[in-house]
N, C-alpha and C positions, 0 to 999 in steps of 0.2 A: 208390095212393100216399098215401092219407090215413093209413094206418097206419105211415108212415115215421117213424123215430125222429129227430125234428127236433133233439133235443139232440145226437145223434151227427153229424147233418148240420152243425150249427153248429161242432162240433169240427173236422170236415174243412175247412170254410170258413176257420176261424181258422188252422188249420195251413197252408193254402195262402197265406193272407194273410201269415203269418210270413215267407214268402220275400221280402217287401218289406224286411224288417229284416235278413236274412242277407246279409252282405257276401261278395262273391267274394274269397276270401282270397288268391288268387294276386296280385292287384293290390296289396292291402295289404302283402304281403310284399315287394313291389318298390318300396314308397314312394309309391304312387299315393294321393294324399289324396282322401277322399270317393269311393272307387271305386263301381262299379255294384253293385247288389244281385243276388241270384239271380233275383228277379222281373224286373228289368231285362233280364238275360241271357235269361230264358225268353221274354220278348216278342220280343227280337231273333231268337232261334232260330225262333220261330213265324212271324215275318214272312219271314225268309230262306227257311224251308222252303216256305212258300206260294209265294214267287217262284220258287224252284227247281222246284217241282212243275209250274209252267207251262212250263218250259223243257226237260223231259226226255221221252223217248219210251221205252217206251210210257206212256200216261197213268197216273197214280197216283190213288189215293183221297185227294183233297185233305182231306176231313174227317178221315180217319184221320191224315194227316200233321200237321195242326194239333193234333189231340188228343194225339198222341205228343209233339209239341213242347211243349205246355203242361204235360204231366205228367212229362216226362223227369227233372226235378230236384225233383219234389214231396217226396220223402223228406228233402231237405236242409232243409226247414222244421223238422225235428226233429234231424237229424244235424249240421247246419251244412255248410258247403262245405269238404270235406277237401282240402287242397292236394296236388297231385301229388307234390312232394318228400317229404311226410310218408308217402305211401302205400308207399314202398319199405321202410318199417319195419313194415308190417303183413303178415299172410299174404295170398297172392295174391287170394283171393276175399272177404276181410274186408269191403271196402266194399260189394260187391254183396250179400253176405249180410245185412249190417246194413240196407242201404237196402230190400231186399226185405221184411225183417221189419217195418220201419217202414211201408212201403206197405201191407202186409197188415193191420197194425193200424189205419191210417187208414181203410182201405176196408172193414173188417170189418162185415158185416151189410148192406151196400148191394147192391142187385141188379146193379149194374154192376161190382162189385169184380173179378170174374174177367176181364172184358173189359179193364179198365184195367191190370190186372197183365199181361195178354198184350201190350198195347200197350207198356208199360214194358219188358218183356222184349225186344220187337222192336227197341227202341232199344238196349238194353244189348248184345244179341248181333248186331245188324245182320242179323236173320234174314229180314226182308222188305224189299222195295224202299222202302217207306215208312220203315221203321226206319233203313235206310242213308241215305236222303235227309236225315232229321233229324240223323243223325250228322254228315253233311257240313255241314249248317246250324249245328250246335253248334260245330264247329271254325272255320267261317267267321266266325261271330259273335265268337268270341274274337279272331281276327285283325283284324277290323274295329275292335274295341274297343282292341286294342293299338295299331293305327295311329292312332286318334283320340287316345289318351293320349300317344303319342310326339309327335304334332303339336301338341296343345293344351297339354300340360304340360311339354314339353321333356324328358320322362323317356326317356332313352336306355338304360335298363337292362332293356329288354324283349326283347332278342334271343332269349332262350330260348323265347319263345312262337312264334317264326317257324319254319316248316319248313325243313329243309335240302333242297338240290336233289334228293337221292335218297330223301327220306322217302316220297313218294307217299301222303299221308294221306287222299286223297279218292277216293270211289267213282265220282263222275260227272264227265264231261268238263267240263260247265259250271262245276262247283265248282272244278276245277283251273284253268280259265281265269280265274275271278274271283280266285282266290288269286294267280295269276301277275300279273294286272293290279294288284292291291293291292301286291304285292311290288315291281313296277316303279315305282309311285307312291312307295313308301317309299324305294327306292334313289335316285330323283330328288330327293326331299326331303332325304335324308341327304347327298347330294353338295353341295347348296346350303347346308347348315347347318354350323355349328361344333359338333363333338361334344366333350363335356366328358370 
């Protein structure tokens, strides 16, 4: 490890740190002031994924789950957070292709590059139980954040973030139960509030 390119390592660390400055654009597009950053979201996903990993059978590799969660949005430090509505104007694999190219550039020369790329692909394609668990956590974190924004900011323009009854966006039963509980809380709050 003494022959490690420390300058390249600093570049990776700075790129990861950039996630603290990259806003989650979906919130900004809906008028949420001072919305969360991609780094805020990544922490939420990692914590949720860790919690979910305690609640499913068979047991999963928790270290792998947390690693996948922490790097799942790493390329966004360079690409920014591309909002879903904009993606309909790009070729189907454009985002994945660009983010994979960025990830390869960021990890170039590091001995762990191949492993991190594999973990990132597991998230992207849901090809392992750990990757699918982090995908559930990614979606749940967005719903939790939408709920918080609706409750604390009175922003009722976030309906599009919520799943429809027949969407079925979750792989794991516990994820579906959390989503249902959150939606029930939201419905109860909405019944008691004046909607503009």
